[in-house]
C-alpha positions in Angstrom: 0.0 0.0 0.0 1.3 3.4 -0.9 2.7 5.4 2.1 0.9 3.1 4.6 2.8 0.0 5.6 1.9 -0.6 9.2 -1.2 -2.8 9.5 -2.7 -0.9 12.3 -2.2 2.4 10.5 -3.8 0.8 7.5 -6.8 -0.3 9.5 -7.3 3.1 11.0 -7.0 4.9 7.6 -9.4 2.4 5.9 -11.9 2.8 8.9 -11.8 6.6 8.4 -12.3 6.2 4.7 -15.4 4.0 5.1 -16.8 6.3 7.8 -16.3 9.2 5.4 -18.1 7.4 2.7 -21.1 6.7 5.0 -21.2 10.4 6.2 -21.1 12.0 2.7 -22.9 9.3 0.7 -21.5 6.3 -1.2 -21.8 7.7 -4.7 -20.6 11.1 -3.6 -17.4 9.5 -2.1 -17.0 7.5 -5.4 -17.3 10.7 -7.5 -14.7 12.4 -5.3 -12.4 9.4 -6.0 -12.9 10.1 -9.7 -11.9 13.8 -9.2 -8.8 12.6 -7.3 -7.8 10.2 -10.0 -8.1 13.0 -12.7 -5.9 15.2 -10.5 -3.4 12.5 -9.9 -3.2 11.4 -13.5 -3.0 15.0 -14.7 0.0 15.6 -12.4 1.6 12.3 -13.6 1.0 13.1 -17.3 2.5 16.6 -16.8 5.6 15.1 -15.1 5.8 12.1 -17.4 5.6 10.0 -14.3 3.1 7.5 -15.9 2.1 4.2 -14.3 4.4 1.3 -14.7 5.3 -2.1 -13.2 6.5 -0.4 -10.1 3.0 1.0 -9.2 0.9 -0.2 -6.3 -0.6 -3.5 -7.1 -3.4 -2.9 -4.6 -4.3 0.2 -6.6 -4.3 -1.4 -10.1 -0.7 -0.7 -10.7 -1.2 3.1 -10.4 1.2 5.3 -8.6 1.6 8.8 -7.0 -1.6 10.7 -6.0 -3.8 8.3 -7.9 -2.7 5.4 -5.8 -2.5 7.3 -2.6 -5.9 9.0 -2.9 -8.4 8.0 -5.6 -7.6 4.3 -5.6 -5.9 4.1 -2.2 -6.9 2.9 1.3 -8.7 6.2 2.2 -10.9 7.3 -0.7 -10.6 4.2 -2.9 -14.0 2.7 -4.1 -13.4 -0.5 -2.2 -13.2 1.6 0.9 -15.3 4.8 0.8 -17.9 3.7 -1.7 -18.2 0.1 -0.4 -18.3 1.4 3.2 -20.9 3.9 2.2 -23.1 1.3 0.5 -22.9 -0.9 3.6 -23.8 2.0 5.8 -26.8 2.9 3.5 -28.1 -0.7 3.9 -27.6 -0.4 7.7 -29.3 2.9 7.9 -32.3 1.6 5.9 -32.5 -1.5 8.2 -32.6 0.9 11.2 -35.4 3.0 9.7 -33.1 6.1 9.4 -33.9 6.7 5.8 -37.4 8.0 4.7 -37.3 9.8 1.4 -39.1 9.7 -2.0 -36.5 7.3 -3.4 -38.2 5.0 -5.8 -36.6 1.8 -4.7 -35.7 0.2 -1.4 -33.9 2.8 0.7 -31.0 0.4 1.2 -30.2 1.1 -2.5 -30.2 4.9 -2.0 -26.4 5.3 -2.4 -26.7 9.0 -3.1 -28.1 9.7 0.4 -25.6 11.5 2.7 -26.1 9.9 6.0 -24.3 12.5 8.1 -22.4 12.1 11.4 -24.4 9.2 13.0 -22.0 7.2 15.1 -23.5 3.8 14.4 -23.8 4.4 10.7 -20.2 5.7 10.4 -19.1 2.7 12.4 -20.7 0.3 10.0 -19.1 2.3 7.1 -15.7 2.2 8.8 -15.9 -1.5 9.4 -16.7 -2.3 5.8 -13.9 0.1 4.7 -11.5 -2.1 6.6 -13.1 -5.1 5.0 -12.6 -3.6 1.5 -8.8 -3.1 2.2 -8.6 -6.7 3.5 -10.3 -8.1 0.4 -8.1 -6.1 -2.0 -5.0 -7.2 -0.1 -6.1 -10.9 -0.2 -6.9 -10.6 -4.0 -3.4 -9.2 -4.6 -1.7 -11.7 -2.4 -3.4 -14.6 -4.2 -2.8 -13.0 -7.6 -6.4 -13.3 -8.6 -6.8 -12.6 -12.3 -8.9 -9.5 -12.3 -9.1 -6.0 -10.8 -8.7 -6.3 -7.1 -10.5 -3.1 -6.3 -13.7 -4.3 -8.1 -13.4 -7.6 -6.4 -13.4 -5.9 -3.1 -16.5 -3.9 -4.0 -18.5 -6.9 -5.1 -17.6 -9.2 -2.3 -18.2 -6.4 0.2 -21.6 -5.9 -1.2 -22.5 -9.5 -0.8 -21.1 -9.5 2.7 -23.1 -6.6 3.8 -26.2 -8.3 2.7 -25.5 -11.4 4.7 -24.3 -9.5 7.8 -27.2 -7.0 7.8 -29.9 -9.7 7.2 -30.9 -8.9 3.7 -31.5 -11.6 1.0 -28.4 -12.4 -0.9 -30.2 -12.4 -4.3 -33.9 -11.5 -3.6 -37.1 -12.9 -5.0 -37.5 -13.1 -8.8 -40.8 -11.6 -9.8 -40.6 -11.7 -13.5 -40.6 -14.8 -15.8 -36.9 -15.1 -15.4 -34.2 -13.3 -13.5 -33.4 -11.4 -16.6 -37.0 -10.1 -17.2 -37.3 -6.4 -16.6 -40.8 -6.1 -18.1 -42.6 -5.9 -14.7 -40.8 -2.6 -14.2 -41.8 -1.4 -17.7 -45.4 -2.2 -16.9 -45.1 -0.5 -13.5 -46.1 -3.5 -11.6 -45.6 -3.2 -7.8 -45.2 -5.7 -5.0 -47.3 -5.7 -1.8 -46.0 -3.4 0.9 -44.1 -4.8 3.8 -42.3 -3.6 6.8 -38.5 -3.8 6.0 -36.1 -1.2 7.2 -38.8 1.4 7.7 -39.9 1.1 4.0 -43.7 0.2 3.8 -44.4 1.6 0.4 -45.3 -0.5 -2.6 -42.1 -1.1 -4.3 -41.7 -1.9 -8.0 -41.8 -5.7 -8.5 -38.5 -5.3 -10.3 -35.9 -2.5 -9.6 -33.6 -2.1 -12.6 -30.4 -0.2 -12.0 -30.6 2.9 -14.2 -33.6 2.0 -16.4 -32.5 4.5 -19.0 -29.5 2.4 -19.9 -30.9 -1.1 -19.1 -31.7 -1.9 -22.7 -28.9 -4.2 -23.9 -28.5 -2.5 -27.3 -28.3 0.9 -25.7 -25.9 -0.4 -23.0 -23.6 -1.9 -25.7 -23.7 1.3 -27.8 -22.9 3.5 -24.8 -20.1 1.1 -23.8 -18.5 1.2 -27.2 -18.7 5.0 -27.3 -17.0 5.3 -23.9 -14.6 2.6 -24.9 -13.5 4.7 -27.8 -13.0 7.7 -25.4 -11.0 5.6 -23.1 -8.9 4.1 -25.7 -8.1 7.5 -27.3 -7.1 9.1 -24.0 -5.0 6.2 -23.1 -3.2 6.2 -26.4 -2.6 9.9 -26.4 -1.7 10.5 -22.8 -0.3 7.1 -21.7 -2.6 7.1 -18.7 -4.9 4.1 -18.4 -6.8 5.7 -15.5 -7.6 9.2 -16.8 -10.8 8.2 -18.6 -11.9 6.2 -15.6 -11.5 9.3 -13.4 -13.3 11.6 -15.7 -16.2 9.1 -16.0 -16.4 8.6 -12.3 -16.3 12.4 -11.7 -19.3 12.9 -14.0 -21.4 11.1 -11.4 -21.3 14.3 -9.3 -24.1 15.3 -11.7 -26.1 12.1 -10.8 -25.6 12.9 -7.2 -27.0 16.4 -7.8 -30.2 14.8 -9.2 -29.5 14.8 -13.0 -31.1 11.4 -13.4 -30.2 10.7 -17.0 -26.5 11.0 -16.6 -25.1 7.6 -17.7 -22.7 5.6 -15.6 -19.7 4.7 -17.7 -16.6 4.3 -15.6 -16.6 0.6 -16.0 -16.3 0.7 -19.7 -13.8 3.5 -19.6 -11.4 1.6 -17.3 -11.6 -1.7 -19.0 -11.1 -0.3 -22.5 -8.1 1.7 -21.3 -6.5 -1.4 -19.7 -7.2 -3.3 -23.0 -5.3 -0.8 -24.9 -2.4 -1.0 -22.5 -2.4 -4.8 -23.0 -2.7 -4.4 -26.8 0.4 -2.2 -26.9 2.5 -4.6 -24.8 2.2 -2.8 -21.6 3.3 0.6 -23.1 3.2 3.5 -20.7 3.9 6.5 -22.9 2.3 7.9 -26.1 5.4 7.2 -28.1 5.4 3.5 -26.9 1.8 3.2 -27.8 2.4 4.7 -31.3 5.3 2.3 -31.9 3.3 -0.8 -30.7 0.0 -0.3 -32.6 -2.1 2.2 -34.5 -4.7 4.5 -33.1 -7.4 2.9 -35.3 -6.7 -0.5 -33.9 -6.7 0.9 -30.3 -10.0 2.6 -30.8 -11.5 -0.6 -32.2 -10.3 -2.7 -29.2 -11.5 0.0 -26.9 -15.0 -0.1 -28.4 -15.2 -3.8 -28.2 -14.1 -4.0 -24.6 -16.3 -1.1 -23.6 -19.3 -2.8 -25.1 -18.5 -6.2 -23.6 -18.0 -4.6 -20.1 -21.3 -2.6 -20.3 -23.2 -5.8 -21.3 -21.6 -7.6 -18.4 -22.7 -4.9 -16.0 -26.2 -5.0 -17.4 -26.3 -8.8 -16.9 -25.1 -8.2 -13.4 -27.8 -5.7 -12.6 -30.4 -8.1 -13.7 -29.1 -11.0 -11.7 -27.8 -9.3 -8.5 -29.4 -5.8 -8.3 -33.0 -5.7 -9.7 -34.5 -8.3 -7.5 -32.5 -7.5 -4.3 -33.0 -4.9 -1.5 -29.4 -3.4 -1.3 -26.9 -2.0 -3.8 -24.6 -4.4 -5.3 -22.6 -2.5 -7.8 -23.1 -3.6 -11.5 -20.2 -1.6 -12.8 -17.8 -3.4 -10.4 -19.0 -6.7 -11.7 -18.6 -5.5 -15.3 -15.0 -4.5 -14.5 -14.4 -8.0 -12.9 -15.6 -9.6 -16.2 -13.8 -7.1 -18.5 -10.4 -7.3 -16.6 -10.7 -11.1 -16.5 -10.8 -11.0 -20.3 -7.8 -8.8 -20.5 -5.8 -11.2 -18.2 -7.0 -14.2 -20.3 -5.7 -12.6 -23.4 -2.5 -11.7 -21.6 -2.0 -15.4 -20.6 -2.8 -16.5 -24.1 -0.1 -14.2 -25.5 -2.4 -11.8 -27.3 -1.9 -9.0 -24.9 1.0 -8.1 -22.6 0.4 -6.1 -19.5 1.6 -5.9 -15.8 -1.2 -3.7 -14.2 -3.5 -6.7 -13.5 -2.5 -9.8 -11.5 -2.2 -13.1 -13.5 -2.1 -15.8 -10.8 1.6 -15.5 -10.8 1.9 -17.0 -14.4 
């Protein structure tokens, strides 16, 4: 871990990060991480100190401010966002949330929970869990992004620990069926975490981008953006940071702002692999053409977006709490990057490869 080596210090920092995420809101904390990544990458690009094999493996191989802040043990998504999501579920269970949110309040990850001691304690505890999960993933060399692994497993754990169903009850014809929401079918009211309203039978994550064709198109477009920025700047994290930062608008209530950071990150990492692990614009240009990089970015962006959409249908729409579909999409997308690396098609060092 960058700048934090003592285990006790790491626990304290991670607890503070998770508690911070609970207080300000999970998505707000994630958006802040995006801003910090943009700042960190801008500093690195300006100084030509771009990521390389010497970066922090627990922060996706990033270095400098990005590894210390945006992807690190304080504001990293596996800490502040995951801690905030767990705290939101706890607050809903305790009946602290009573808003006009359309879904179960435990999914209300834009809700700032403020300085409640018990809520911040839950967020802090899951911040520590997130750091532990990422450290375990790195140590084992699991073949995907360790940060997204931490977010997904933390989401499953907070469901189990807080007494929520792991998957939920399927109310469509199949788990993939979102038509009950389209028909505005509602389920009977029940007392659960203070929420007695008639919820939608199915609660799709971001209905505006849940159509597979639209999701794939959006993913491809963002994949091109990620590929271009990576090719021209040498930074595989800049597009991710920009996409994550745009969620500040979502936090402000602009509902149709799309969520795209997963496609941005995976497309960028794919371009790095395509170019043999290159970390400068000159090295990218020597290894491949911009046209090929853009095509690869579009493909990986679309695949990642479709994986996230599948995840929301299986793990979010029927459940009561937020389990992050983009994090699942990143897991799938980065697994494909590693698979191609092991097959000799790509060459990269930012993602673990089981020590192979």
